[in-house]
PQR file of N, CA, C, O and H, with PARSE charges and radii, in Angstrom:
ATOM      1  N   MET A   1      60.486  20.383 -53.246 -0.4000 1.5000
ATOM      2  CA  MET A   1      59.900  20.509 -51.933 -0.0000 2.0000
ATOM      3  C   MET A   1      60.713  19.655 -50.971  0.5500 1.7000
ATOM      4  O   MET A   1      60.843  18.448 -51.178 -0.5500 1.4000
ATOM      5  N   GLY A   2      61.255  20.252 -49.935 -0.4000 1.5000
ATOM      6  CA  GLY A   2      62.090  19.549 -48.979 -0.0000 2.0000
ATOM      7  C   GLY A   2      61.291  18.909 -47.863  0.5500 1.7000
ATOM      8  O   GLY A   2      60.111  19.198 -47.662 -0.5500 1.4000
ATOM      9  H   GLY A   2      61.150  21.233 -49.766  0.4000 1.0000
ATOM     10  N   GLY A   3      61.969  18.036 -47.148 -0.4000 1.5000
ATOM     11  CA  GLY A   3      61.344  17.371 -46.013 -0.0000 2.0000
ATOM     12  C   GLY A   3      61.454  18.209 -44.755  0.5500 1.7000
ATOM     13  O   GLY A   3      61.785  19.393 -44.818 -0.5500 1.4000
ATOM     14  H   GLY A   3      62.927  17.801 -47.311  0.4000 1.0000
ATOM     15  N   GLY A   4      61.180  17.606 -43.626 -0.4000 1.5000
ATOM     16  CA  GLY A   4      61.182  18.329 -42.372 -0.0000 2.0000
ATOM     17  C   GLY A   4      62.483  18.250 -41.597  0.5500 1.7000
ATOM     18  O   GLY A   4      62.584  18.816 -40.508 -0.5500 1.4000
ATOM     19  H   GLY A   4      60.911  16.645 -43.575  0.4000 1.0000
ATOM     20  N   CYS A   5      63.480  17.562 -42.131 -0.4000 1.5000
ATOM     21  CA  CYS A   5      64.752  17.425 -41.426 -0.0000 2.0000
ATOM     22  C   CYS A   5      65.580  18.700 -41.559  0.5500 1.7000
ATOM     23  O   CYS A   5      65.760  19.200 -42.669 -0.5500 1.4000
ATOM     24  H   CYS A   5      63.398  17.102 -43.015  0.4000 1.0000
ATOM     25  N   PRO A   6      66.090  19.238 -40.438 -0.5600 1.5000
ATOM     26  CA  PRO A   6      66.886  20.456 -40.513  0.2800 2.0000
ATOM     27  C   PRO A   6      68.291  20.222 -41.070  0.5500 1.7000
ATOM     28  O   PRO A   6      68.963  21.179 -41.456 -0.5500 1.4000
ATOM     29  N   LYS A   7      68.739  18.986 -41.118 -0.4000 1.5000
ATOM     30  CA  LYS A   7      70.092  18.697 -41.585 -0.0000 2.0000
ATOM     31  C   LYS A   7      70.130  18.376 -43.079  0.5500 1.7000
ATOM     32  O   LYS A   7      70.859  19.022 -43.831 -0.5500 1.4000
ATOM     33  H   LYS A   7      68.194  18.209 -40.804  0.4000 1.0000
ATOM     34  N   CYS A   8      69.346  17.377 -43.516 -0.4000 1.5000
ATOM     35  CA  CYS A   8      69.424  16.946 -44.913 -0.0000 2.0000
ATOM     36  C   CYS A   8      68.304  17.514 -45.777  0.5500 1.7000
ATOM     37  O   CYS A   8      68.412  17.488 -47.003 -0.5500 1.4000
ATOM     38  H   CYS A   8      68.754  16.852 -42.904  0.4000 1.0000
ATOM     39  N   HIS A   9      67.244  18.021 -45.184 -0.4000 1.5000
ATOM     40  CA  HIS A   9      66.090  18.600 -45.883 -0.0000 2.0000
ATOM     41  C   HIS A   9      65.409  17.613 -46.829  0.5500 1.7000
ATOM     42  O   HIS A   9      64.688  18.031 -47.735 -0.5500 1.4000
ATOM     43  H   HIS A   9      67.156  18.043 -44.188  0.4000 1.0000
ATOM     44  N   VAL A  10      65.625  16.318 -46.636 -0.4000 1.5000
ATOM     45  CA  VAL A  10      65.004  15.304 -47.482 -0.0000 2.0000
ATOM     46  C   VAL A  10      64.056  14.440 -46.665  0.5500 1.7000
ATOM     47  O   VAL A  10      62.894  14.265 -47.030 -0.5500 1.4000
ATOM     48  H   VAL A  10      66.211  15.978 -45.900  0.4000 1.0000
ATOM     49  N   GLY A  11      64.553  13.903 -45.560 -0.4000 1.5000
ATOM     50  CA  GLY A  11      63.751  12.994 -44.738 -0.0000 2.0000
ATOM     51  C   GLY A  11      62.782  13.727 -43.839  0.5500 1.7000
ATOM     52  O   GLY A  11      62.794  14.955 -43.749 -0.5500 1.4000
ATOM     53  H   GLY A  11      65.498  14.045 -45.263  0.4000 1.0000
ATOM     54  N   SER A  12      61.950  12.958 -43.182 -0.4000 1.5000
ATOM     55  CA  SER A  12      61.000  13.530 -42.233 -0.0000 2.0000
ATOM     56  C   SER A  12      61.360  13.059 -40.827  0.5500 1.7000
ATOM     57  O   SER A  12      61.955  11.997 -40.648 -0.5500 1.4000
ATOM     58  H   SER A  12      61.941  11.961 -43.256  0.4000 1.0000
ATOM     59  N   ILE A  13      60.994  13.855 -39.844 -0.4000 1.5000
ATOM     60  CA  ILE A  13      61.309  13.568 -38.451 -0.0000 2.0000
ATOM     61  C   ILE A  13      60.167  12.753 -37.842  0.5500 1.7000
ATOM     62  O   ILE A  13      59.004  13.151 -37.901 -0.5500 1.4000
ATOM     63  H   ILE A  13      60.510  14.718 -39.989  0.4000 1.0000
ATOM     64  N   HIS A  14      60.519  11.607 -37.256 -0.4000 1.5000
ATOM     65  CA  HIS A  14      59.544  10.754 -36.581 -0.0000 2.0000
ATOM     66  C   HIS A  14      59.969  10.550 -35.135  0.5500 1.7000
ATOM     67  O   HIS A  14      61.157  10.407 -34.845 -0.5500 1.4000
ATOM     68  H   HIS A  14      61.464  11.284 -37.207  0.4000 1.0000
ATOM     69  N   THR A  15      59.000  10.536 -34.229 -0.4000 1.5000
ATOM     70  CA  THR A  15      59.265  10.273 -32.828 -0.0000 2.0000
ATOM     71  C   THR A  15      59.376   8.771 -32.629  0.5500 1.7000
ATOM     72  O   THR A  15      58.451   8.020 -32.937 -0.5500 1.4000
ATOM     73  H   THR A  15      58.035  10.652 -34.464  0.4000 1.0000
ATOM     74  N   SER A  16      60.513   8.349 -32.113 -0.4000 1.5000
ATOM     75  CA  SER A  16      60.730   6.926 -31.897 -0.0000 2.0000
ATOM     76  C   SER A  16      61.878   6.754 -30.916  0.5500 1.7000
ATOM     77  O   SER A  16      62.348   7.724 -30.322 -0.5500 1.4000
ATOM     78  H   SER A  16      61.264   8.960 -31.863  0.4000 1.0000
ATOM     79  N   HIS A  17      62.314   5.552 -30.753 -0.4000 1.5000
ATOM     80  CA  HIS A  17      63.483   5.214 -29.967 -0.0000 2.0000
ATOM     81  C   HIS A  17      63.360   5.649 -28.510  0.5500 1.7000
ATOM     82  O   HIS A  17      63.822   6.724 -28.127 -0.5500 1.4000
ATOM     83  H   HIS A  17      61.932   4.763 -31.235  0.4000 1.0000
ATOM     84  N   ILE A  18      62.750   4.823 -27.732 -0.4000 1.5000
ATOM     85  CA  ILE A  18      62.644   5.072 -26.299 -0.0000 2.0000
ATOM     86  C   ILE A  18      64.053   5.015 -25.713  0.5500 1.7000
ATOM     87  O   ILE A  18      64.816   4.098 -26.017 -0.5500 1.4000
ATOM     88  H   ILE A  18      62.374   3.950 -28.043  0.4000 1.0000
ATOM     89  N   THR A  19      64.395   5.978 -24.886 -0.4000 1.5000
ATOM     90  CA  THR A  19      65.740   6.058 -24.341 -0.0000 2.0000
ATOM     91  C   THR A  19      65.900   5.163 -23.113  0.5500 1.7000
ATOM     92  O   THR A  19      64.922   4.749 -22.491 -0.5500 1.4000
ATOM     93  H   THR A  19      63.775   6.723 -24.639  0.4000 1.0000
ATOM     94  N   PHE A  20      67.148   4.880 -22.785 -0.4000 1.5000
ATOM     95  CA  PHE A  20      67.468   4.083 -21.605 -0.0000 2.0000
ATOM     96  C   PHE A  20      66.974   4.773 -20.347  0.5500 1.7000
ATOM     97  O   PHE A  20      66.490   4.120 -19.423 -0.5500 1.4000
ATOM     98  H   PHE A  20      67.942   5.217 -23.290  0.4000 1.0000
ATOM     99  N   CYS A  21      67.097   6.080 -20.312 -0.4000 1.5000
ATOM    100  CA  CYS A  21      66.633   6.860 -19.157 -0.0000 2.0000
ATOM    101  C   CYS A  21      65.130   6.671 -18.956  0.5500 1.7000
ATOM    102  O   CYS A  21      64.669   6.533 -17.822 -0.5500 1.4000
ATOM    103  H   CYS A  21      67.490   6.611 -21.063  0.4000 1.0000
ATOM    104  N   GLY A  22      64.376   6.665 -20.030 -0.4000 1.5000
ATOM    105  CA  GLY A  22      62.937   6.464 -19.937 -0.0000 2.0000
ATOM    106  C   GLY A  22      62.577   5.100 -19.387  0.5500 1.7000
ATOM    107  O   GLY A  22      61.659   4.979 -18.576 -0.5500 1.4000
ATOM    108  H   GLY A  22      64.750   6.778 -20.950  0.4000 1.0000
ATOM    109  N   ILE A  23      63.286   4.074 -19.817 -0.4000 1.5000
ATOM    110  CA  ILE A  23      63.047   2.722 -19.316 -0.0000 2.0000
ATOM    111  C   ILE A  23      63.376   2.633 -17.836  0.5500 1.7000
ATOM    112  O   ILE A  23      62.642   2.012 -17.067 -0.5500 1.4000
ATOM    113  H   ILE A  23      64.032   4.172 -20.476  0.4000 1.0000
ATOM    114  N   LEU A  24      64.473   3.252 -17.439 -0.4000 1.5000
ATOM    115  CA  LEU A  24      64.888   3.238 -16.040 -0.0000 2.0000
ATOM    116  C   LEU A  24      63.847   3.916 -15.156  0.5500 1.7000
ATOM    117  O   LEU A  24      63.500   3.385 -14.101 -0.5500 1.4000
ATOM    118  H   LEU A  24      65.069   3.756 -18.064  0.4000 1.0000
ATOM    119  N   TRP A  25      63.342   5.082 -15.568 -0.4000 1.5000
ATOM    120  CA  TRP A  25      62.312   5.779 -14.801 -0.0000 2.0000
ATOM    121  C   TRP A  25      61.037   4.955 -14.729  0.5500 1.7000
ATOM    122  O   TRP A  25      60.369   4.936 -13.696 -0.5500 1.4000
ATOM    123  H   TRP A  25      63.624   5.513 -16.425  0.4000 1.0000
ATOM    124  N   ALA A  26      60.691   4.267 -15.826 -0.4000 1.5000
ATOM    125  CA  ALA A  26      59.472   3.458 -15.842 -0.0000 2.0000
ATOM    126  C   ALA A  26      59.553   2.310 -14.833  0.5500 1.7000
ATOM    127  O   ALA A  26      58.557   1.966 -14.197 -0.5500 1.4000
ATOM    128  H   ALA A  26      61.234   4.282 -16.666  0.4000 1.0000
ATOM    129  N   ILE A  27      60.734   1.725 -14.691 -0.4000 1.5000
ATOM    130  CA  ILE A  27      60.909   0.620 -13.756 -0.0000 2.0000
ATOM    131  C   ILE A  27      60.946   1.116 -12.311  0.5500 1.7000
ATOM    132  O   ILE A  27      60.287   0.551 -11.438 -0.5500 1.4000
ATOM    133  H   ILE A  27      61.543   2.005 -15.208  0.4000 1.0000
ATOM    134  N   LEU A  28      61.714   2.169 -12.064 -0.4000 1.5000
ATOM    135  CA  LEU A  28      61.897   2.647 -10.698 -0.0000 2.0000
ATOM    136  C   LEU A  28      60.666   3.345 -10.129  0.5500 1.7000
ATOM    137  O   LEU A  28      60.408   3.254  -8.928 -0.5500 1.4000
ATOM    138  H   LEU A  28      62.250   2.629 -12.773  0.4000 1.0000
ATOM    139  N   LEU A  29      59.916   4.027 -10.954 -0.4000 1.5000
ATOM    140  CA  LEU A  29      58.784   4.819 -10.463 -0.0000 2.0000
ATOM    141  C   LEU A  29      57.439   4.293 -10.960  0.5500 1.7000
ATOM    142  O   LEU A  29      56.501   5.069 -11.147 -0.5500 1.4000
ATOM    143  H   LEU A  29      60.125   4.101 -11.929  0.4000 1.0000
ATOM    144  N   PHE A  30      57.341   2.995 -11.172 -0.4000 1.5000
ATOM    145  CA  PHE A  30      56.096   2.413 -11.668 -0.0000 2.0000
ATOM    146  C   PHE A  30      54.958   2.720 -10.713  0.5500 1.7000
ATOM    147  O   PHE A  30      55.163   2.562  -9.510 -0.5500 1.4000
ATOM    148  H   PHE A  30      58.102   2.365 -11.021  0.4000 1.0000
ATOM    149  N   PRO A  31      53.826   3.127 -11.123 -0.5600 1.5000
ATOM    150  CA  PRO A  31      53.249   3.305 -12.452  0.2800 2.0000
ATOM    151  C   PRO A  31      53.422   4.711 -13.006  0.5500 1.7000
ATOM    152  O   PRO A  31      53.200   4.930 -14.197 -0.5500 1.4000
ATOM    153  N   ILE A  32      53.818   5.678 -12.162 -0.4000 1.5000
ATOM    154  CA  ILE A  32      54.004   7.049 -12.647 -0.0000 2.0000
ATOM    155  C   ILE A  32      55.151   7.110 -13.658  0.5500 1.7000
ATOM    156  O   ILE A  32      55.158   7.968 -14.541 -0.5500 1.4000
ATOM    157  H   ILE A  32      53.998   5.500 -11.195  0.4000 1.0000
ATOM    158  N   GLY A  33      56.108   6.212 -13.529 -0.4000 1.5000
ATOM    159  CA  GLY A  33      57.244   6.174 -14.449 -0.0000 2.0000
ATOM    160  C   GLY A  33      56.856   5.897 -15.888  0.5500 1.7000
ATOM    161  O   GLY A  33      57.622   6.196 -16.804 -0.5500 1.4000
ATOM    162  H   GLY A  33      56.102   5.515 -12.812  0.4000 1.0000
ATOM    163  N   LEU A  34      55.679   5.333 -16.101 -0.4000 1.5000
ATOM    164  CA  LEU A  34      55.227   5.102 -17.474 -0.0000 2.0000
ATOM    165  C   LEU A  34      55.005   6.418 -18.219  0.5500 1.7000
ATOM    166  O   LEU A  34      55.197   6.493 -19.433 -0.5500 1.4000
ATOM    167  H   LEU A  34      55.056   5.090 -15.357  0.4000 1.0000
ATOM    168  N   LEU A  35      54.601   7.446 -17.488 -0.4000 1.5000
ATOM    169  CA  LEU A  35      54.475   8.767 -18.110 -0.0000 2.0000
ATOM    170  C   LEU A  35      55.838   9.313 -18.501  0.5500 1.7000
ATOM    171  O   LEU A  35      55.984   9.944 -19.548 -0.5500 1.4000
ATOM    172  H   LEU A  35      54.445   7.385 -16.502  0.4000 1.0000
ATOM    173  N   CYS A  36      56.835   9.069 -17.660 -0.4000 1.5000
ATOM    174  CA  CYS A  36      58.200   9.479 -17.982 -0.0000 2.0000
ATOM    175  C   CYS A  36      58.710   8.730 -19.211  0.5500 1.7000
ATOM    176  O   CYS A  36      59.429   9.291 -20.037 -0.5500 1.4000
ATOM    177  H   CYS A  36      56.716   8.556 -16.810  0.4000 1.0000
ATOM    178  N   LEU A  37      58.334   7.467 -19.320 -0.4000 1.5000
ATOM    179  CA  LEU A  37      58.738   6.659 -20.462 -0.0000 2.0000
ATOM    180  C   LEU A  37      58.221   7.264 -21.760  0.5500 1.7000
ATOM    181  O   LEU A  37      58.933   7.282 -22.764 -0.5500 1.4000
ATOM    182  H   LEU A  37      57.750   7.011 -18.648  0.4000 1.0000
ATOM    183  N   LEU A  38      57.003   7.755 -21.746 -0.4000 1.5000
ATOM    184  CA  LEU A  38      56.449   8.364 -22.943 -0.0000 2.0000
ATOM    185  C   LEU A  38      57.104   9.697 -23.274  0.5500 1.7000
ATOM    186  O   LEU A  38      57.148  10.095 -24.438 -0.5500 1.4000
ATOM    187  H   LEU A  38      56.424   7.741 -20.931  0.4000 1.0000
ATOM    188  N   CYS A  39      57.609  10.385 -22.264 -0.4000 1.5000
ATOM    189  CA  CYS A  39      58.259  11.676 -22.485 -0.0000 2.0000
ATOM    190  C   CYS A  39      59.712  11.536 -22.920  0.5500 1.7000
ATOM    191  O   CYS A  39      60.245  12.428 -23.579 -0.5500 1.4000
ATOM    192  H   CYS A  39      57.574  10.061 -21.318  0.4000 1.0000
ATOM    193  N   CYS A  40      60.354  10.439 -22.563 -0.4000 1.5000
ATOM    194  CA  CYS A  40      61.780  10.245 -22.875 -0.0000 2.0000
ATOM    195  C   CYS A  40      61.942   9.501 -24.197  0.5500 1.7000
ATOM    196  O   CYS A  40      62.393   8.356 -24.220 -0.5500 1.4000
ATOM    197  H   CYS A  40      59.920   9.715 -22.028  0.4000 1.0000
ATOM    198  N   THR A  41      61.578  10.148 -25.280 -0.4000 1.5000
ATOM    199  CA  THR A  41      61.771   9.579 -26.604 -0.0000 2.0000
ATOM    200  C   THR A  41      62.645  10.519 -27.417  0.5500 1.7000
ATOM    201  O   THR A  41      62.791  11.693 -27.076 -0.5500 1.4000
ATOM    202  H   THR A  41      61.212  11.078 -25.261  0.4000 1.0000
ATOM    203  N   THR A  42      63.216  10.011 -28.476 -0.4000 1.5000
ATOM    204  CA  THR A  42      64.018  10.846 -29.351 -0.0000 2.0000
ATOM    205  C   THR A  42      63.337  10.975 -30.697  0.5500 1.7000
ATOM    206  O   THR A  42      62.530  10.129 -31.082 -0.5500 1.4000
ATOM    207  H   THR A  42      63.097   9.058 -28.753  0.4000 1.0000
ATOM    208  N   LYS A  43      63.667  12.035 -31.407 -0.4000 1.5000
ATOM    209  CA  LYS A  43      63.136  12.258 -32.746 -0.0000 2.0000
ATOM    210  C   LYS A  43      64.266  11.983 -33.735  0.5500 1.7000
ATOM    211  O   LYS A  43      65.379  12.483 -33.571 -0.5500 1.4000
ATOM    212  H   LYS A  43      64.323  12.722 -31.095  0.4000 1.0000
ATOM    213  N   ARG A  44      63.973  11.190 -34.757 -0.4000 1.5000
ATOM    214  CA  ARG A  44      65.017  10.775 -35.690 -0.0000 2.0000
ATOM    215  C   ARG A  44      64.544  10.958 -37.129  0.5500 1.7000
ATOM    216  O   ARG A  44      63.384  10.707 -37.457 -0.5500 1.4000
ATOM    217  H   ARG A  44      63.068  10.784 -34.890  0.4000 1.0000
ATOM    218  N   CYS A  45      65.474  11.403 -37.981 -0.4000 1.5000
ATOM    219  CA  CYS A  45      65.206  11.596 -39.411 -0.0000 2.0000
ATOM    220  C   CYS A  45      65.169  10.224 -40.104  0.5500 1.7000
ATOM    221  O   CYS A  45      65.955   9.335 -39.779 -0.5500 1.4000
ATOM    222  H   CYS A  45      66.416  11.607 -37.714  0.4000 1.0000
ATOM    223  N   THR A  46      64.254  10.070 -41.051 -0.4000 1.5000
ATOM    224  CA  THR A  46      64.131   8.811 -41.774 -0.0000 2.0000
ATOM    225  C   THR A  46      65.210   8.639 -42.833  0.5500 1.7000
ATOM    226  O   THR A  46      65.434   7.526 -43.308 -0.5500 1.4000
ATOM    227  H   THR A  46      63.615  10.793 -41.315  0.4000 1.0000
ATOM    228  N   ASN A  47      65.881   9.723 -43.211 -0.4000 1.5000
ATOM    229  CA  ASN A  47      66.894   9.651 -44.257 -0.0000 2.0000
ATOM    230  C   ASN A  47      68.322   9.589 -43.720  0.5500 1.7000
ATOM    231  O   ASN A  47      69.080   8.685 -44.074 -0.5500 1.4000
ATOM    232  H   ASN A  47      65.699  10.627 -42.826  0.4000 1.0000
ATOM    233  N   CYS A  48      68.692  10.547 -42.868 -0.4000 1.5000
ATOM    234  CA  CYS A  48      70.086  10.659 -42.430 -0.0000 2.0000
ATOM    235  C   CYS A  48      70.303  10.263 -40.974  0.5500 1.7000
ATOM    236  O   CYS A  48      71.433  10.331 -40.490 -0.5500 1.4000
ATOM    237  H   CYS A  48      68.077  11.281 -42.581  0.4000 1.0000
ATOM    238  N   SER A  49      69.265   9.857 -40.267 -0.4000 1.5000
ATOM    239  CA  SER A  49      69.314   9.437 -38.864 -0.0000 2.0000
ATOM    240  C   SER A  49      69.717  10.575 -37.917  0.5500 1.7000
ATOM    241  O   SER A  49      70.249  10.321 -36.837 -0.5500 1.4000
ATOM    242  H   SER A  49      68.347   9.802 -40.660  0.4000 1.0000
ATOM    243  N   TYR A  50      69.470  11.803 -38.312 -0.4000 1.5000
ATOM    244  CA  TYR A  50      69.710  12.954 -37.439 -0.0000 2.0000
ATOM    245  C   TYR A  50      68.779  12.869 -36.241  0.5500 1.7000
ATOM    246  O   TYR A  50      67.579  12.658 -36.412 -0.5500 1.4000
ATOM    247  H   TYR A  50      69.038  12.009 -39.190  0.4000 1.0000
ATOM    248  N   THR A  51      69.306  13.030 -35.032 -0.4000 1.5000
ATOM    249  CA  THR A  51      68.477  13.007 -33.831 -0.0000 2.0000
ATOM    250  C   THR A  51      68.338  14.406 -33.271  0.5500 1.7000
ATOM    251  O   THR A  51      69.291  15.185 -33.239 -0.5500 1.4000
ATOM    252  H   THR A  51      70.281  13.202 -34.893  0.4000 1.0000
ATOM    253  N   ASP A  52      67.149  14.702 -32.837 -0.4000 1.5000
ATOM    254  CA  ASP A  52      66.842  16.025 -32.300 -0.0000 2.0000
ATOM    255  C   ASP A  52      66.749  15.956 -30.804  0.5500 1.7000
ATOM    256  O   ASP A  52      66.497  16.970 -30.153 -0.5500 1.4000
ATOM    257  H   ASP A  52      66.374  14.070 -32.863  0.4000 1.0000
TER
END
């Protein structure tokens, strides 16, 4: 049974790693920028570090 990663089929994809763009929007457009911060995240594989 494989994992959810499209590259290695072993690891699972988790939402993490807030991007620099998200932090910038959060600072410049506070408090609405906090919503942008939550939207600007990347998904990364736990096994091979594949980013989606």
